[in-house]
C-alpha positions in Angstrom: -120.3 42.1 -90.8 -118.8 45.4 -91.0 -115.6 46.2 -92.8 -114.0 48.4 -90.1 -113.1 47.6 -86.6 -115.0 49.3 -84.0 -113.1 51.3 -81.3 -112.2 49.3 -78.2 -114.8 50.0 -75.7 -113.8 51.0 -72.1 -116.1 48.3 -70.9 -114.0 45.6 -72.5 -111.0 46.3 -69.9 -110.6 44.2 -66.8 -111.8 45.6 -63.5 -108.2 45.9 -62.2 -107.0 47.8 -65.2 -110.0 50.0 -65.1 -109.4 50.8 -61.5 -105.8 51.8 -62.2 -106.9 54.3 -64.9 -109.2 56.0 -62.4 -107.7 59.5 -61.6 -108.5 59.3 -58.0 -106.7 56.0 -57.8 -103.7 57.5 -59.6 -103.5 60.3 -57.1 -103.8 58.0 -54.2 -101.0 55.8 -55.5 -98.8 58.8 -56.2 -99.3 60.0 -52.7 -98.4 56.6 -51.3 -95.2 56.5 -53.3 -94.3 60.0 -52.1 -95.1 59.2 -48.5 -93.1 55.9 -48.5 -90.0 57.4 -50.2 -86.6 57.3 -48.3 -85.9 60.7 -49.7 -87.4 64.0 -48.5 -90.0 65.2 -51.0 -91.1 68.7 -50.6 -93.2 71.0 -52.9 -93.2 74.8 -52.8 -94.6 77.8 -54.6 -92.5 80.0 -56.8 -92.3 82.4 -53.9 -90.8 79.7 -51.7 -93.7 78.7 -49.4 -93.8 75.0 -48.5 -96.9 73.2 -49.8 -96.2 69.5 -49.0 -93.8 67.6 -46.7 -93.5 63.8 -46.7 -92.6 61.5 -43.8 -88.9 61.3 -44.9 -88.7 65.0 -44.8 -89.8 64.9 -41.1 -87.2 62.1 -40.5 -84.4 64.0 -42.1 -85.1 67.5 -41.0 -87.0 66.9 -37.8 -90.0 69.1 -38.6 -93.6 67.8 -38.6 -95.7 68.8 -41.7 -97.8 71.2 -39.7 -94.7 73.0 -38.5 -93.4 73.9 -41.9 -96.3 73.9 -44.4 -97.0 77.4 -45.4 -93.7 78.6 -44.2 -90.8 79.7 -46.4 -88.4 77.0 -47.5 -85.5 78.9 -46.0 -86.5 77.5 -42.6 -84.2 74.5 -43.5 -81.6 76.5 -45.5 -78.5 78.0 -43.8 -78.3 81.8 -43.7 -75.3 81.9 -46.0 -77.2 79.9 -48.7 -80.4 82.0 -48.8 -79.1 83.7 -51.9 -78.6 80.3 -53.5 -82.4 79.6 -52.9 -83.4 83.0 -54.4 -81.4 82.2 -57.5 -83.0 78.8 -57.8 -86.5 80.4 -57.6 -85.6 83.0 -60.1 -84.5 80.3 -62.6 -87.7 78.3 -62.0 -89.8 81.4 -62.8 -87.9 81.7 -66.1 -88.8 78.1 -66.9 -85.2 76.9 -66.6 -84.5 73.4 -65.4 -82.1 72.7 -62.5 -79.9 69.6 -62.3 -79.3 68.0 -59.0 -76.5 69.2 -56.8 -75.0 68.8 -53.4 -75.6 71.3 -50.7 -76.2 71.8 -47.0 -79.4 72.1 -45.0 -80.2 72.8 -41.3 -82.3 70.4 -39.2 -84.7 71.5 -36.5 -82.1 70.9 -33.8 -79.6 73.1 -35.7 -77.4 70.3 -37.2 -76.0 70.9 -40.6 -76.4 67.9 -42.9 -75.2 67.4 -46.4 -77.9 66.5 -48.9 -78.1 65.8 -52.6 -80.9 68.0 -54.0 -83.0 67.5 -57.2 -85.4 70.3 -58.2 -88.2 69.8 -60.7 -90.8 72.4 -61.9 -94.6 71.9 -61.3 -96.8 72.9 -64.3 -100.5 73.5 -64.6 -102.8 72.1 -67.4 -101.6 74.8 -69.7 -98.0 74.1 -69.1 -97.2 77.1 -67.0 -94.8 76.7 -64.0 -96.7 77.2 -60.9 -94.3 75.7 -58.3 -91.4 73.3 -57.7 -90.8 69.9 -56.1 -87.6 69.1 -54.3 -86.2 65.7 -53.6 -83.5 65.8 -50.9 -81.4 62.8 -50.0 -79.3 62.7 -46.9 -75.8 62.0 -48.0 -74.1 62.1 -44.6 -73.0 58.5 -44.9 -71.6 59.1 -48.3 -69.8 62.2 -47.2 -68.4 60.4 -44.2 -67.2 57.6 -46.5 -65.7 60.3 -48.8 -64.1 62.0 -45.9 -62.6 58.7 -44.7 -61.4 58.0 -48.2 -59.9 61.5 -48.4 -58.3 61.2 -45.0 -56.9 57.8 -46.1 -55.6 59.3 -49.3 -54.1 62.2 -47.3 -52.4 59.9 -44.8 -51.2 57.7 -47.7 -49.8 60.8 -49.4 -48.2 61.9 -46.2 -46.7 58.4 -45.6 -45.4 58.3 -49.2 -43.9 61.8 -48.7 -42.4 60.7 -45.4 -40.9 57.6 -47.0 -39.5 59.6 -49.8 -37.9 61.9 -47.2 -36.6 58.9 -45.3 -35.1 57.6 -48.6 -33.5 60.9 -49.3 -32.1 61.1 -45.8 -30.8 57.5 -46.0 -29.3 58.2 -49.4 -27.5 61.3 -48.0 -26.4 59.3 -45.0 -24.8 56.5 -47.0 -23.1 58.9 -49.3 -21.3 60.5 -46.3 -17.6 60.2 -46.7 -16.8 59.5 -43.1 -18.4 59.0 -39.6 -18.2 62.8 -38.8 -20.3 63.7 -41.9 -22.7 60.8 -41.2 -23.6 61.8 -37.7 -24.2 65.4 -38.9 -26.7 64.0 -41.4 -28.4 61.8 -38.8 -29.0 64.7 -36.4 -30.2 67.0 -39.2 -32.7 64.4 -40.4 -34.0 63.6 -36.8 -34.6 67.3 -36.0 -36.5 67.7 -39.3 -38.5 64.5 -38.9 -39.7 65.3 -35.4 -40.0 69.0 -36.0 -37.6 69.7 -33.1 -35.9 73.0 -32.3 -32.4 71.6 -31.4 -30.6 68.3 -30.6 -27.4 66.4 -30.1 -26.0 63.0 -30.9 -23.6 61.2 -28.5 -21.5 58.1 -29.2 -20.5 55.6 -26.5 -16.7 55.5 -25.7 -14.8 52.4 -24.6 -15.9 52.9 -21.0 -19.6 53.0 -22.1 -20.0 56.7 -21.4 -21.8 59.0 -23.9 -19.8 61.8 -25.4 -21.4 64.5 -27.7 -20.0 64.4 -31.2 -22.5 66.7 -32.9 -25.1 69.2 -31.7 -27.4 72.0 -32.8 -28.4 75.0 -30.8 -26.6 74.6 -27.5 -24.2 76.8 -25.7 -20.7 75.6 -24.9 -21.5 75.8 -21.1 -24.4 73.4 -21.7 -22.2 71.0 -23.7 -19.4 71.1 -21.1 -21.9 70.1 -18.4 -23.0 67.0 -20.4 -19.6 66.3 -21.9 -19.6 62.7 -20.5 -22.8 60.9 -19.4 -22.9 57.5 -17.7 -25.6 55.1 -16.7 -25.9 56.6 -13.2 -26.7 60.1 -14.5 -30.2 61.4 -14.0 -30.1 63.4 -17.2 -32.5 62.4 -20.0 -29.9 60.6 -22.0 -28.4 58.9 -18.9 -31.9 57.5 -18.0 -32.4 56.3 -21.5 -28.9 54.8 -21.5 -29.6 52.9 -18.3 -32.9 51.5 -19.6 -31.6 51.0 -23.2 -34.9 52.3 -24.5 -36.4 55.6 -25.6 -37.3 58.3 -23.0 -39.9 60.9 -23.8 -40.3 63.8 -21.4 -43.3 65.9 -22.6 -42.6 68.7 -20.1 -39.5 68.9 -18.0 -41.3 71.3 -15.6 -43.5 68.5 -14.4 -41.0 65.7 -14.5 -40.0 64.9 -10.9 -36.7 63.2 -11.8 -35.5 66.2 -13.8 -36.0 68.6 -10.9 -32.2 68.7 -9.9 -31.3 69.6 -13.5 -34.2 72.0 -14.2 -32.1 75.2 -14.2 -29.6 73.6 -16.6 -32.5 72.5 -18.9 -34.0 76.0 -18.8 -30.7 77.5 -19.7 -30.5 75.0 -22.5 -33.8 76.5 -23.9 -36.1 73.5 -24.1 -39.2 72.2 -22.3 -39.5 68.7 -23.9 -37.0 66.1 -24.9 -36.9 62.8 -26.7 -33.7 60.6 -26.1 -33.5 57.5 -28.3 -30.7 55.0 -27.9 -28.7 53.8 -30.9 -28.6 50.1 -30.4 -26.4 47.3 -31.9 -28.3 44.1 -32.9 -27.1 42.5 -29.7 -28.7 45.3 -27.7 -25.5 47.2 -26.7 -25.7 51.0 -26.9 -23.8 52.6 -29.8 -24.9 56.1 -28.8 -27.8 58.4 -28.1 -29.9 60.8 -30.2 -31.7 63.5 -28.3 -34.1 66.0 -29.8 -35.4 69.0 -27.9 -38.4 71.2 -28.2 -38.9 74.8 -26.9 -42.5 74.0 -25.8 -44.1 71.1 -24.0 -44.6 68.5 -26.7 -44.9 64.8 -27.4 -44.2 63.5 -30.9 -46.8 61.4 -32.6 -46.3 57.6 -32.5 -46.1 57.6 -36.3 -43.3 60.1 -36.2 -41.4 58.0 -33.6 -41.9 54.9 -35.7 -40.4 56.7 -38.7 -37.5 57.9 -36.5 -36.8 54.3 -35.5 -36.8 53.2 -39.1 -34.3 55.8 -40.0 -32.1 55.1 -36.9 -31.7 51.5 -37.9 -29.9 52.8 -41.0 -27.9 55.2 -38.8 -26.8 52.3 -36.5 -25.7 50.3 -39.5 -23.8 53.3 -40.9 -22.0 53.9 -37.6 -21.0 50.3 -37.3 -19.8 50.2 -40.9 -17.9 53.4 -40.5 -16.2 52.2 -37.3 -15.2 48.9 -39.0 -13.9 50.8 -42.0 -11.9 53.1 -39.6 -10.4 50.0 -37.9 -9.6 48.4 -41.2 -7.9 51.6 -42.4 -6.0 51.9 -39.1 -5.0 48.2 -39.4 -3.9 48.9 -43.0 -1.9 51.9 -41.9 -0.4 50.0 -39.1 0.6 47.2 -41.4 2.0 49.6 -43.9 3.9 51.4 -41.1 5.1 48.1 -39.8 6.3 47.1 -43.3 8.0 50.5 -43.8 9.6 50.2 -40.4 10.7 46.7 -41.1 12.3 47.8 -44.4 14.0 50.7 -42.7 15.2 48.4 -39.9 16.6 45.9 -42.3 18.4 48.7 -44.2 19.7 50.1 -40.9 20.8 46.7 -39.7 22.7 46.1 -43.0 24.2 49.5 -42.7 25.2 49.1 -39.0 26.7 45.6 -39.6 28.6 46.7 -42.7 30.0 49.9 -41.1 32.3 48.1 -38.7 33.5 45.8 -41.5 35.2 48.6 -43.4 37.6 49.7 -40.6 38.2 46.0 -39.7 39.3 45.3 -43.2 41.4 48.5 -43.4 43.0 47.7 -40.1 43.9 44.2 -41.1 45.3 45.4 -44.4 47.4 47.9 -42.6 48.5 45.3 -40.1 49.8 43.1 -43.0 51.8 46.0 -44.5 53.1 47.7 -41.3 55.5 46.0 -38.9 55.9 48.4 -35.9 54.4 47.4 -32.6 52.5 50.7 -32.4 50.9 50.1 -35.7 50.0 46.5 -34.7 48.4 47.7 -31.5 46.5 50.4 -33.4 45.1 47.7 -35.8 44.2 45.5 -32.9 42.4 48.4 -31.1 40.4 49.2 -34.2 39.3 45.6 -34.6 38.4 45.3 -30.9 36.3 48.5 -31.0 34.4 47.5 -34.1 33.7 44.0 -33.0 32.5 45.3 -29.6 30.2 47.7 -31.4 28.7 44.9 -33.6 28.4 42.7 -30.5 26.6 45.5 -28.6 24.1 46.0 -31.5 23.2 42.3 -31.6 23.0 42.1 -27.8 20.5 45.0 -27.8 18.4 43.3 -30.4 18.4 40.1 -28.4 17.5 41.9 -25.2 14.6 43.7 -26.8 13.3 40.4 -28.1 13.6 38.8 -24.7 11.8 41.8 -23.0 9.1 41.7 -25.7 8.5 38.0 -25.1 8.8 38.3 -21.3 11.8 35.9 -21.1 14.4 38.3 -19.8 15.1 37.8 -16.1 16.9 40.2 -13.9 19.8 39.0 -11.8 19.5 41.3 -8.8 22.5 41.6 -6.5 23.6 44.2 -4.0 25.3 46.8 -6.1 26.5 50.4 -5.9 25.3 53.3 -8.1 28.8 54.7 -8.8 30.0 51.3 -10.1 27.0 51.1 -12.5 27.6 54.7 -13.7 31.3 54.0 -14.1 30.6 50.9 -16.2 28.2 52.9 -18.4 30.7 55.7 -19.0 33.3 53.1 -19.9 31.0 51.7 -22.6 30.1 55.2 -24.0 33.6 56.6 -23.7 34.8 55.9 -27.3 31.9 57.9 -28.8 32.2 60.6 -26.2 35.9 61.0 -26.9 35.4 60.8 -30.7 33.0 63.7 -30.6 35.0 65.6 -28.0 32.0 66.0 -25.7 32.4 67.3 -22.1 30.8 65.0 -19.6 30.1 66.3 -16.1 28.9 64.1 -13.2 26.9 65.1 -10.1 26.5 62.1 -7.9 25.7 61.8 -4.2 28.7 62.2 -1.9 27.6 59.1 0.1 27.7 55.7 -1.5 24.3 54.7 -2.9 23.8 50.9 -2.5 20.7 49.0 -3.5 19.4 45.8 -5.0 19.5 45.7 -8.8 20.8 43.9 -11.9 24.1 45.9 -12.4 24.7 44.6 -15.9 21.2 45.7 -17.1 21.3 49.1 -15.3 24.7 49.7 -16.8 23.0 49.1 -20.2 20.3 51.6 -19.3 22.7 54.5 -18.5 25.2 53.6 -21.3 22.4 53.7 -23.8 21.3 57.1 -22.5 24.9 58.4 -22.7 25.3 57.0 -26.2 22.0 58.6 -27.2 23.1 62.0 -25.9 26.5 61.7 -27.5 24.9 60.7 -30.8 22.4 63.5 -31.0 24.7 66.3 -29.8 27.0 68.2 -32.1 30.7 67.7 -31.6 32.1 69.5 -28.6 28.8 69.4 -26.8 27.9 69.2 -23.1 26.4 66.2 -21.4 25.5 66.1 -17.7 24.7 63.0 -15.6 23.2 63.6 -12.1 21.7 61.4 -9.5 19.8 61.9 -6.3 18.2 59.6 -3.7 15.5 59.9 -1.1 13.9 57.3 1.1 11.7 55.9 -1.6 13.3 56.7 -4.9 16.5 56.9 -6.9 16.6 59.5 -9.7 19.2 59.6 -12.4 19.1 62.3 -15.1 21.1 62.6 -18.4 21.0 66.1 -20.0 22.5 67.3 -23.2 22.6 70.5 -25.4 22.0 68.5 -28.6 19.5 68.7 -31.4 16.6 68.1 -29.0 13.3 66.2 -29.6 10.6 67.4 -32.0 7.0 67.4 -30.8 6.2 64.8 -33.6 8.9 62.5 -32.3 8.0 62.7 -28.6 5.0 60.3 -28.6 7.0 57.5 -30.2 10.4 58.2 -28.7 10.6 54.9 -26.7 9.1 52.7 -29.4 11.2 50.2 -31.3 13.2 51.5 -34.3 12.2 55.1 -33.7 14.8 57.6 -34.7 14.9 61.4 -35.0 15.5 62.6 -38.5 18.2 65.2 -39.2 17.1 68.8 -39.4 18.4 72.3 -40.1 19.5 72.6 -36.5 22.4 70.2 -36.8 24.0 67.6 -39.0 22.8 64.0 -39.3 23.4 62.1 -36.0 25.3 58.9 -35.8 23.3 56.1 -37.4 21.8 53.4 -35.3 19.0 50.8 -35.2 16.7 52.9 -33.0 16.5 50.2 -30.3 18.5 51.9 -27.5 15.7 53.9 -25.9 13.2 51.0 -26.3 15.7 48.8 -24.5 16.1 51.5 -21.8 12.3 51.6 -21.1 12.0 47.8 -21.1 14.9 47.4 -18.6 13.8 50.2 -16.3 10.2 48.8 -16.3 11.6 45.4 -15.3 13.2 47.1 -12.3 9.9 48.7 -11.3 10.9 52.1 -12.4 9.9 54.7 -15.0 11.8 56.8 -17.7 10.7 60.1 -19.1 12.0 62.4 -21.8 11.7 66.2 -21.9 12.7 68.7 -24.6 11.7 72.3 -25.4 11.8 71.3 -29.1 14.2 70.9 -31.9 17.5 72.5 -31.3 16.9 72.9 -27.5 18.6 69.8 -26.1 17.0 66.9 -24.2 16.7 65.5 -20.8 16.0 61.8 -19.8 15.0 61.0 -16.2 15.1 57.5 -14.8 13.3 56.9 -11.5 13.9 53.6 -9.7 12.5 52.3 -6.4 15.3 52.8 -3.9 14.4 49.9 -1.6 16.2 49.3 1.7 19.9 50.3 1.6 22.2 47.2 1.5 25.9 46.8 2.0 27.6 46.3 -1.3 29.8 43.2 -1.6 33.0 43.8 -3.4 33.7 41.4 -6.2 37.2 41.3 -7.5 37.4 41.8 -11.2 39.2 39.0 -13.1 41.6 40.1 -15.9 42.8 37.7 -18.5 46.3 38.1 -20.1 45.8 37.2 -23.7 49.6 36.9 -24.2 50.2 34.3 -21.5 52.2 31.7 -23.3 51.4 28.7 -21.2 48.0 28.5 -19.3 47.6 26.4 -16.2 45.6 23.8 -18.3 46.8 23.2 -21.9 43.9 21.6 -23.8 43.5 19.9 -27.1 40.6 21.8 -28.9 38.9 20.9 -32.2 37.2 24.0 -33.8 34.4 23.1 -36.2 33.0 25.9 -38.4 32.2 26.0 -42.1 33.5 29.6 -42.2 37.2 28.9 -42.7 38.3 32.4 -41.5 36.4 32.1 -38.3 37.7 28.6 -37.6 41.3 29.4 -38.5 41.4 32.7 -36.5 39.9 31.0 -33.5 42.4 28.2 -33.7 45.3 30.7 -34.0 44.0 32.6 -30.9 43.8 29.3 -29.0 47.4 28.3 -30.0 48.6 31.8 -29.0 47.0 31.1 -25.6 49.0 27.9 -25.2 46.4 25.3 -26.3 46.6 22.8 -29.1 44.0 23.5 -31.8 42.8 21.7 -34.9 40.1 22.8 -37.4 37.3 21.0 -39.3 35.0 22.7 -41.8 32.1 20.2 -41.9 30.4 17.7 -39.7 31.9 14.6 -41.4 35.4 15.9 -41.0 34.8 16.7 -37.4 33.6 13.1 -36.7 36.7 11.7 -38.4 39.2 14.0 -36.6 37.4 13.6 -33.3 37.8 9.8 -33.5 41.5 10.2 -34.3 42.4 12.9 -31.8 40.0 12.4 -28.9 40.1 16.1 -28.1 39.4 17.7 -24.7 37.0 20.3 -26.1 35.0 20.8 -29.3 33.9 24.2 -30.4 31.0 23.5 -32.7 29.2 25.8 -35.1 25.5 25.0 -35.4 24.9 25.9 -39.0 27.1 23.4 -40.8 26.5 22.5 -44.5 26.2 18.7 -44.2 24.8 18.2 -40.7 23.6 20.8 -38.2 25.4 21.2 -35.0 22.6 19.7 -32.9 22.7 16.4 -34.8 26.5 16.4 -34.8 26.5 16.8 -31.0 24.2 13.8 -30.6 26.4 11.6 -32.8 29.5 12.7 -30.8 27.8 11.9 -27.5 26.8 8.4 -28.9 30.4 7.6 -29.8 32.9 6.0 -27.5 35.3 8.9 -27.5 32.6 11.7 -27.2 30.8 10.8 -24.0 33.0 12.9 -21.7 34.3 15.5 -24.2 33.4 19.2 -23.5 31.0 20.3 -26.2 30.6 24.1 -26.6 28.1 25.5 -29.1 29.4 28.6 -30.9 26.6 30.1 -32.9 24.9 33.3 -34.1 21.6 32.1 -32.7 21.3 33.5 -29.3 17.6 33.2 -28.2 16.7 31.3 -25.0 15.1 28.6 -27.1 18.3 28.1 -29.0 20.2 27.7 -25.8 17.7 25.2 -24.5 17.9 23.2 -27.8 21.7 23.1 -27.6 21.6 21.8 -24.0 19.1 19.2 -25.0 21.3 18.0 -27.9 24.2 17.3 -25.5 26.1 20.6 -25.4 27.7 21.7 -22.1 27.9 25.4 -23.0 26.2 27.8 -25.5 28.2 30.8 -26.6 26.8 33.5 -29.0 29.0 34.9 -31.7 31.1 37.0 -31.6 32.7 35.6 -28.5 35.0 38.0 -26.5 38.5 36.4 -26.6 38.8 36.9 -22.8 35.5 35.1 -22.2 36.6 32.1 -24.3 40.0 32.0 -22.6 38.4 32.2 -19.2 36.0 29.4 -20.0 38.8 27.1 -21.2 40.9 27.9 -18.1 38.0 26.5 -16.0 38.3 23.1 -17.7 41.0 20.5 -17.1 42.3 18.1 -19.7 41.7 14.4 -19.8 44.1 12.1 -18.0 45.9 10.4 -20.8 48.1 7.3 -20.5 49.0 7.5 -24.2 47.7 8.6 -27.6 44.1 7.8 -28.2 43.4 6.9 -24.6 40.0 8.1 -23.2 40.2 10.7 -20.5 37.7 12.9 -18.6 37.2 16.6 -18.6 35.2 18.5 -16.0 34.4 22.1 -15.5 
């Protein structure tokens, strides 16, 4: 045995391992690896001559080995990178190592391909660098993937930027204070979004036509030409309106439909246009947004999608703004109505209180003075003031009837002069009080036609009263009339305070009144219903009324035009006059006056007794039933608003009694609507009179009745109209 191990002999290795250690085998295996590599493996001298070229190099660059071996490596290097190769060779000569890097090479067919290049030095047995090996990998796929990724990132960044801009535009839009500011923002954003040169935004009016509300870059002539666009128009926006969808004209010069408008478009300074409807959720068109381009152009689909996204916001904003405008208008209307109501109530209280003062003064004076002249003066004052109050209330009732369509004209053959005379008679007290000079210019021949004489008299008396009221004392008022075959024209002129431009649009509206100005003192007060009543009555006659004035301080002119119709022969109607002092009427009646207002009941009873009738009073329903059962009166004048039982129920109870079946029941009430009259007749009343009743009207009504035939006290009798 030996004490030390002997070296392992080469002969002890297995045949396979022994073969692998053979240098020839090693070179063969290395050559096989190089040849089967997916990468191009090329060796070269330090001067750049190619020494080896594997199969992958042929596949990548297209050259066979025999085409490149011995040639300079720059055969596959672009001209601009030759200096890069020289630098690499210089570094290799200095023994420097070069890490891999990405560069570009040229194939045999001239294609430029991206490669990843690794360069390693080749050394001899002494360690000297005698050449270099290059491993080149085709990274076209990776570069394409990177390019796709970069493109995706770019598109994403662009989309994020666009969304940010959309958010900014939407924020600015919703911060707009009103619709006008909002549509300005919409047009600005759309032009920027599509890169347009100019544009306009139209909104649809009530008729469905498009009207430009905001624009950029167009002349006034162009705007005037397209001021209103309908569905039948062949313009870009008209075609988009008709189809309710976007219209894109890439080049108007080649668009056949645009040919008739080509010169207008050229003057407008554009070649391409995009018209996009602004649509409600239900598909109706709110408006139209049009963007214009100086050159032939078609926006990208992505740009149009972004525009649609923004325009949804724009449509919501327009709808909300219009709703807010309507709400504001409604609020203003309600506030105005409330203000006018308060003004009307104040005026009504004022107008109804005004006559009470002279009435009270006249009555007080009548109690103190005893002369016949003073008594007549007091009576005249009371008559005038009661007539004034009655006229105010009648006007209000007539306005209500006209408003509700319940006022009916009673047309009869009438004569213009008669109507004018009646109107002057009504207005005479105010004309005289203000010392106005009234001149008439009427046709020499009689003007006869079909009309409601009472209502037309109201029309002309109201115009005369209006002229008298708004003309300073001592003024001049003219009334003239003309007639041709088709039309009757009546004009009332004055030299009064005139009509301001602000007042003119609402002159014929209810409760409208001109305010005092420096041009004159405050006019006579009133309710502001006279001219509204004039228009309503003239309209019912099929006519028109117009007002003209040069302005405040220049007087005014009112012209009524009525259809003349066929001339008719006026029928004279004798005017009945009632003598209130007749001591004994043809029919002396027993009358029971029922009213909870003691002064009203007692004064009415006194008037009836002065007229020769027998009158008693009751101040509540129960007292009326008791007295009626005792007296069996011929007539009952019943107030409706009694404290214990309303007049309708009282009338029913009277009709149900033995003594009340044939009695004449007359409702005397302040409620004068047609519905009140119907309710009274349904309750059993024979007549319905509205307070205050003209004494002559009440006396005339009673004279048309005859007393019951009595055989003794308490005996039933009949009364008939």
